[in-house]
C-alpha positions as CSV (number, residue, x, y, z in Angstrom):
1,M,-40.2,-24.0,6.3
2,K,-39.0,-27.6,7.4
3,K,-37.2,-27.4,10.6
4,L,-34.1,-30.3,11.0
5,I,-33.1,-30.9,14.6
6,F,-30.6,-33.7,14.7
7,F,-28.9,-32.5,18.4
8,F,-29.8,-32.8,21.8
9,F,-30.6,-29.4,23.8
10,F,-29.2,-28.9,27.0
11,I,-31.1,-26.9,29.3
12,I,-30.3,-25.4,32.9
13,K,-32.6,-23.3,35.5
14,I,-31.4,-20.1,35.5
15,Y,-32.3,-16.9,37.8
16,S,-31.4,-14.1,38.1
17,I,-28.1,-12.4,39.7
18,E,-29.0,-8.7,41.4
19,N,-25.9,-6.4,39.5
20,Q,-24.3,-8.7,36.7
21,V,-24.9,-7.9,33.0
22,H,-26.2,-11.2,30.9
23,I,-24.1,-11.8,28.4
24,H,-25.4,-13.7,25.2
25,R,-23.0,-15.1,22.5
26,I,-24.7,-16.5,19.3
27,F,-22.1,-18.2,16.9
28,I,-23.7,-18.3,13.4
29,I,-21.7,-21.0,11.4
30,D,-21.9,-22.2,7.8
31,I,-22.0,-26.1,7.6
32,S,-22.0,-26.3,3.7
33,N,-20.0,-28.9,1.9
34,S,-17.2,-26.1,1.5
35,M,-17.2,-25.4,5.0
36,I,-16.9,-29.0,6.5
37,G,-14.1,-30.2,3.7
38,F,-15.8,-31.5,1.3
39,D,-14.9,-29.9,-1.6
40,I,-11.6,-28.2,-1.1
41,Q,-8.7,-30.3,1.0
42,E,-7.2,-27.8,3.0
43,K,-10.3,-27.1,4.6
44,K,-10.4,-30.6,6.0
45,E,-9.2,-29.2,9.2
46,L,-11.5,-26.0,9.1
47,F,-14.6,-27.0,10.9
48,K,-12.9,-28.5,14.1
49,N,-10.3,-25.3,14.4
50,I,-13.7,-23.0,14.7
51,T,-15.1,-25.2,17.1
52,C,-11.2,-25.0,18.8
53,Y,-11.8,-20.9,18.6
54,I,-15.2,-21.0,20.1
55,K,-14.3,-23.5,23.1
56,N,-11.4,-20.6,24.0
57,K,-13.8,-18.1,23.1
58,I,-16.0,-19.6,26.5
59,D,-12.8,-20.1,28.2
60,E,-12.1,-16.6,28.5
61,M,-15.5,-15.3,30.0
62,E,-17.1,-15.5,33.2
63,I,-20.3,-16.6,32.0
64,E,-23.1,-16.0,34.9
65,N,-27.1,-16.4,34.2
66,S,-26.1,-16.0,30.2
67,E,-26.8,-18.0,26.8
68,V,-24.5,-19.7,24.3
69,S,-26.5,-20.5,21.3
70,F,-25.2,-21.7,17.6
71,I,-27.0,-21.2,14.5
72,L,-25.8,-23.7,11.8
73,Y,-27.0,-23.1,8.3
74,A,-26.7,-24.7,4.6
75,A,-29.9,-25.3,3.2
76,D,-31.9,-24.3,6.2
77,T,-31.0,-23.1,9.8
78,I,-30.7,-25.2,13.0
79,I,-30.8,-23.5,16.2
80,H,-29.4,-25.1,19.6
81,R,-29.0,-23.0,22.7
82,F,-27.7,-23.4,26.2
83,K,-28.3,-21.6,29.1
84,I,-25.0,-21.4,31.5
85,L,-25.1,-21.1,35.3
86,N,-22.2,-20.7,38.0
87,N,-19.7,-20.8,35.4
88,N,-20.7,-24.3,34.0
89,K,-19.8,-24.8,30.4
90,A,-19.2,-28.7,30.1
91,E,-22.2,-29.3,28.1
92,V,-21.1,-26.9,25.6
93,K,-18.0,-28.4,25.2
94,T,-19.3,-31.9,25.5
95,F,-21.7,-30.3,22.3
96,L,-18.7,-29.5,20.4
97,D,-16.2,-31.8,20.6
98,T,-19.0,-34.1,19.0
99,L,-20.5,-31.6,16.9
100,Y,-18.6,-32.8,13.4
101,T,-19.5,-36.1,13.9
102,H,-23.2,-35.7,13.9
103,I,-22.6,-33.2,10.9
104,L,-21.2,-36.3,9.0
105,K,-23.9,-39.0,9.6
106,F,-26.6,-36.1,9.7
107,R,-25.0,-35.8,5.9
108,H,-25.4,-39.2,5.1
109,S,-29.0,-38.9,4.4
110,H,-29.6,-35.4,3.9
111,L,-27.0,-34.5,0.8
112,T,-28.6,-31.8,-1.0
113,F,-29.2,-29.9,2.8
114,F,-25.6,-29.5,2.5
115,S,-25.0,-28.2,-1.1
116,S,-26.2,-24.6,-0.5
117,S,-25.2,-21.9,2.2
118,Y,-28.2,-20.0,2.9
119,I,-26.3,-16.5,4.5
120,T,-29.3,-14.5,4.6
121,L,-31.0,-17.3,6.4
122,G,-28.3,-17.8,9.1
123,I,-27.3,-13.9,9.7
124,L,-31.3,-13.2,10.4
125,A,-31.9,-16.3,12.2
126,S,-29.6,-15.0,15.3
127,Y,-30.8,-11.3,14.5
128,K,-34.5,-12.6,15.5
129,L,-32.8,-14.7,18.4
130,Q,-31.0,-12.3,20.3
131,Q,-34.6,-10.0,19.8
132,I,-35.5,-12.2,23.1
133,Y,-32.9,-11.0,24.9
134,D,-33.6,-7.7,27.2
135,A,-31.8,-4.8,25.8
136,T,-29.1,-4.3,28.9
137,S,-27.6,-7.3,28.2
138,I,-24.4,-8.0,25.8
139,K,-24.9,-9.5,22.8
140,E,-22.1,-10.7,20.4
141,L,-22.6,-12.4,17.0
142,Y,-19.8,-14.6,15.3
143,L,-19.9,-16.0,11.9
144,F,-18.2,-17.9,9.9
145,T,-18.3,-18.7,6.3
146,D,-16.2,-19.2,3.4
147,G,-17.9,-17.2,1.2
148,D,-19.9,-19.2,-1.0
149,F,-22.8,-18.0,-0.8
150,I,-25.7,-20.6,-2.6
151,I,-29.6,-20.4,-1.9
152,P,-31.3,-23.6,-2.2
153,Q,-33.2,-24.6,-5.5
154,G,-37.3,-24.4,-4.8
155,T,-37.1,-22.1,-1.5
156,L,-40.4,-20.2,-2.1
157,Y,-39.7,-16.4,-1.3
158,P,-35.5,-16.4,-1.2
159,I,-34.1,-13.9,0.7
160,F,-31.4,-12.5,-1.9
161,F,-28.5,-11.4,-0.6
162,P,-27.8,-8.0,-1.8
163,N,-31.2,-7.3,0.0
164,L,-30.3,-8.2,3.3
165,I,-29.2,-4.4,5.1
166,D,-32.8,-3.6,4.1
167,S,-34.1,-7.1,5.4
168,L,-32.0,-6.2,8.7
169,K,-33.2,-2.3,9.1
170,Q,-36.2,-3.6,11.3
171,F,-33.4,-4.3,13.6
172,Q,-31.9,-0.9,14.3
173,L,-28.0,-1.5,13.4
174,T,-26.4,0.9,15.5
175,Q,-23.1,1.1,17.0
176,D,-25.0,2.8,20.5
177,D,-25.9,-0.5,21.9
178,L,-24.7,-3.2,23.3
179,R,-24.6,-5.7,20.6
180,Y,-21.7,-6.7,18.5
181,F,-21.0,-8.0,15.1
182,F,-17.4,-10.3,14.1
183,Y,-16.9,-11.6,11.1
184,F,-15.0,-14.7,10.1
185,P,-14.3,-14.9,6.1
186,L,-12.5,-17.7,5.9
187,Y,-10.2,-18.5,2.8
188,S,-12.2,-15.7,1.0
189,K,-12.1,-11.9,1.3
190,P,-14.8,-9.7,3.3
191,D,-18.0,-9.9,1.4
192,P,-18.8,-5.4,1.1
193,T,-22.0,-6.3,2.5
194,I,-21.4,-8.7,5.5
195,N,-18.8,-5.3,6.2
196,Q,-21.6,-3.0,6.0
197,I,-23.1,-4.9,8.9
198,V,-19.9,-4.9,10.6
199,Q,-19.2,-1.5,10.6
200,L,-23.1,-0.3,11.7
201,E,-22.8,-2.6,14.6
202,G,-19.2,-2.3,16.1
203,G,-17.1,-5.3,16.2
204,Q,-14.0,-6.4,13.6
205,I,-13.5,-8.1,11.0
206,F,-10.9,-11.1,11.5
207,N,-9.3,-11.3,8.0
208,D,-6.6,-14.5,7.4
209,F,-7.8,-15.7,9.9
210,E,-8.2,-19.3,9.0
211,N,-4.9,-20.7,10.2
212,N,-5.1,-18.9,13.8
213,L,-8.5,-20.4,14.6
214,C,-6.6,-22.3,16.7
215,T,-3.4,-21.6,18.3
216,E,-2.7,-21.4,21.5
217,S,-4.1,-18.8,23.5
218,K,-2.4,-16.3,25.6
219,Y,-4.4,-15.1,28.5
220,D,-3.2,-12.1,30.7
221,S,-5.3,-9.6,32.8
222,I,-5.7,-6.1,31.8
223,Y,-6.1,-2.7,33.9
224,F,-8.4,0.5,32.9
225,L,-7.9,3.6,35.0
226,I,-11.0,5.6,33.9
227,K,-11.8,9.4,34.6
228,V,-15.2,10.0,33.4
229,L,-16.3,13.5,33.4
230,D,-19.2,16.0,32.1
231,D,-19.4,18.6,29.0
232,N,-17.6,20.9,31.9
233,L,-15.1,18.6,32.4
234,L,-16.0,18.3,35.3
235,P,-16.1,14.4,37.4
236,L,-19.2,12.3,37.4
237,D,-19.8,10.0,40.4
238,S,-21.9,6.8,40.1
239,V,-21.5,6.0,36.3
240,Q,-22.1,2.6,35.2
241,I,-19.6,1.0,33.4
242,I,-20.6,-2.5,31.6
243,S,-17.6,-4.6,29.9
244,N,-19.0,-7.3,27.6
245,K,-15.7,-9.5,29.6
246,N,-17.1,-10.6,32.0
247,S,-21.1,-10.1,33.8
248,K,-20.2,-7.4,36.5
249,K,-21.5,-3.8,36.7
250,Y,-18.8,-1.4,37.7
251,F,-19.5,2.3,39.0
252,T,-17.4,5.4,39.7
253,N,-16.8,7.4,43.0
254,K,-17.3,10.8,43.8
255,N,-13.9,11.6,41.5
256,G,-15.4,10.3,38.6
257,I,-12.9,7.4,39.0
258,A,-13.2,3.8,37.8
259,T,-10.9,0.4,37.7
260,I,-11.0,-2.3,35.8
261,N,-9.6,-5.7,36.0
262,L,-10.1,-7.7,33.3
263,K,-8.5,-11.1,32.3
264,I,-8.6,-11.7,28.9
265,Q,-7.5,-13.6,25.6
266,I,-5.6,-12.3,22.8
267,P,-6.2,-11.3,20.5
268,T,-9.7,-9.9,21.9
269,F,-12.1,-7.5,21.7
270,I,-13.1,-4.8,24.3
271,S,-15.9,-2.9,24.9
272,L,-17.0,-0.8,28.1
273,K,-20.4,1.0,27.6
274,F,-20.8,4.0,30.3
275,I,-24.6,4.9,31.5
276,K,-26.1,7.5,33.6
277,A,-29.1,9.4,34.0
278,S,-29.8,12.4,31.9
279,K,-26.5,11.6,30.0
280,K,-26.0,10.2,26.9
281,D,-23.9,6.6,26.7
282,N,-21.0,6.6,25.5
283,F,-18.5,3.6,24.6
284,L,-14.6,2.9,24.5
285,N,-13.7,0.0,22.0
286,F,-10.5,-1.8,22.2
287,F,-9.2,-4.4,19.8
288,I,-6.2,-6.0,21.3
289,T,-3.8,-7.6,19.6
290,P,-0.6,-9.6,20.8
291,E,1.5,-6.2,19.1
292,N,-0.7,-3.5,20.8
293,Y,-1.1,-5.0,24.2
294,K,-0.3,-2.9,27.3
295,K,-0.9,-3.8,31.0
296,E,-2.5,-1.2,32.2
297,Y,-4.6,1.7,29.9
298,K,-5.9,5.3,31.2
299,V,-8.1,7.0,29.5
300,S,-11.0,9.6,30.3
301,V,-14.7,9.7,29.1
302,M,-17.1,13.0,28.7
303,L,-20.5,12.0,28.6
304,Q,-22.9,14.3,26.9
305,P,-26.2,15.8,28.7
306,V,-29.2,14.4,27.0
307,P,-32.2,16.9,26.1
308,L,-35.5,16.6,27.4
309,S,-38.3,16.8,24.7
310,F,-41.2,18.4,25.0
311,K,-43.8,17.6,22.0
312,F,-46.8,20.3,22.8
313,N,-50.3,19.0,21.0
314,Y,-52.6,21.8,20.6
315,E,-55.2,23.3,18.6
316,L,-54.0,27.2,18.3
317,K,-52.4,28.7,15.5
318,K,-49.4,30.2,17.7
319,C,-48.1,30.7,21.4
320,S,-45.0,31.4,23.1
321,V,-44.4,29.2,25.6
322,Y,-42.0,30.5,28.7
323,T,-39.7,27.5,30.5
324,I,-40.0,28.0,33.8
325,T,-37.4,25.4,36.1
326,N,-35.6,25.9,39.8
327,S,-32.4,27.9,38.1
328,D,-33.4,30.0,34.6
329,T,-36.1,30.7,32.3
330,Q,-36.0,30.1,28.8
331,K,-38.6,31.4,26.2
332,S,-39.7,30.0,22.9
333,Y,-41.8,30.2,20.2
334,I,-43.8,27.6,18.9
335,D,-46.1,27.5,15.4
336,S,-47.8,24.3,13.4
337,S,-44.6,23.7,11.8
338,Y,-42.4,23.3,15.4
339,K,-44.3,21.9,18.1
340,I,-40.9,20.2,20.0
341,I,-39.3,21.7,22.6
342,K,-36.0,20.8,23.8
343,F,-34.4,21.8,27.0
344,Y,-31.1,20.3,28.4
345,R,-31.0,19.0,32.4
346,Y,-27.8,19.7,33.3
347,D,-28.3,18.5,37.0
348,D,-30.1,14.9,37.8
349,S,-31.5,16.8,40.9
350,L,-34.0,18.5,38.6
351,T,-37.3,16.7,39.1
352,N,-40.0,19.8,38.1
353,L,-40.3,22.0,35.4
354,K,-43.2,24.3,34.8
355,F,-44.5,26.0,31.6
356,I,-46.2,29.0,30.9
357,L,-47.7,29.2,27.7
358,K,-49.2,32.6,26.0
359,N,-51.6,34.0,23.3
360,V,-49.3,36.1,21.8
361,N,-52.2,37.5,19.4
362,K,-53.9,38.3,22.8
363,S,-51.6,40.3,24.7
364,D,-50.0,37.6,26.1
365,S,-52.9,35.7,27.7
366,I,-52.7,32.4,30.1
367,I,-53.5,29.8,27.7
368,K,-51.7,27.2,30.2
369,D,-50.0,26.7,33.7
370,T,-48.6,23.2,33.7
371,A,-46.2,21.4,36.1
372,I,-44.3,18.1,34.7
373,R,-42.8,16.1,37.2
374,L,-39.6,14.5,35.6
375,N,-38.2,11.2,36.0
376,K,-34.9,10.8,35.6
377,W,-35.1,8.2,33.2
378,Q,-37.5,9.4,30.7
379,N,-36.8,11.9,28.3
380,F,-39.6,13.0,26.2
381,Y,-43.1,14.3,27.5
382,E,-46.5,15.2,25.5
383,I,-48.4,18.2,26.2
384,N,-52.1,18.7,25.0
385,V,-53.6,22.1,24.6
386,K,-56.7,23.6,23.8
387,K,-58.8,26.7,22.9
388,G,-60.5,25.5,26.1
389,D,-57.8,26.4,27.9
390,I,-57.4,29.6,26.8
391,N,-57.3,32.2,30.1
392,K,-60.3,34.3,28.8
């Protein structure tokens, strides 16, 4: 597919910063004729208001060692990426200040490019782009469109809008990660397919927001007092907490307590992720508006244990398995239709697990006696059992 490039790329060398979270924001912007004000008079200022909103969102965050990207789409996609170091946002703002002028100049010689609005291509391009970022970074995708979806004529193998969800399955849409999708249906009703993406990914739909894109932003601070507990309601220490509002990592103390202060722009979406080895990740999400804003939030969060899974690859029809740990013994039967045993590790200090496999049909003769050394971040193990392992 023909690539259309007409702006500069600004590249700044980046380096890793210990104990910080990378935050990557991808802005997906429809630049078809209707969005840049050539079809409807009331949209003349819409694009400038979108860039104003984006500048406010960039100002809101303390961005360190992160990236801001723009996917502009009409008949095709145009991608611009900006790597940011030491909170220096000037070049991104310069790009936004001149973007509309560049688009108008480009339109003089590429009229057909702006007559289409290939939204499926724009959304898919944003998901392919976010794949380059590591799993521990926060990824926020913002879509601005007026809902006028037109696939350009002559497109080979077009991706039609009703098939978009199927096309996105490869990216594993889920709320249990650090990726969020925000949708701005401008001068239009929210589309059901895009609504589904927001629901699957976590995020927010900003309805009737076209007149509020460039209002004067209210900045304030917000304070969280958080207590993290296990499933026995006991405090958990050293739980890592990540916010989508800055690059810092927070940790609970020995009493399971953490305090978090954030500078925010209102309205805003706040997500907090809680991470601890051998525990399932958990999330708290807040959509803060002028109506529900308050200075202080006191919340409790519970983390459930993650089961350890052991898959037995064996050549026997049936055997029994005794799971022996430092503190208890469990017994399970496995056969050709059930090969996986799950064991809950409630104690992070558990580092070894011993299995004794016995042949049920031969007076419980030992097949295999094996010990597994556990990694606190690994939850799946495989054990091979062959007929030759039988203790005759």
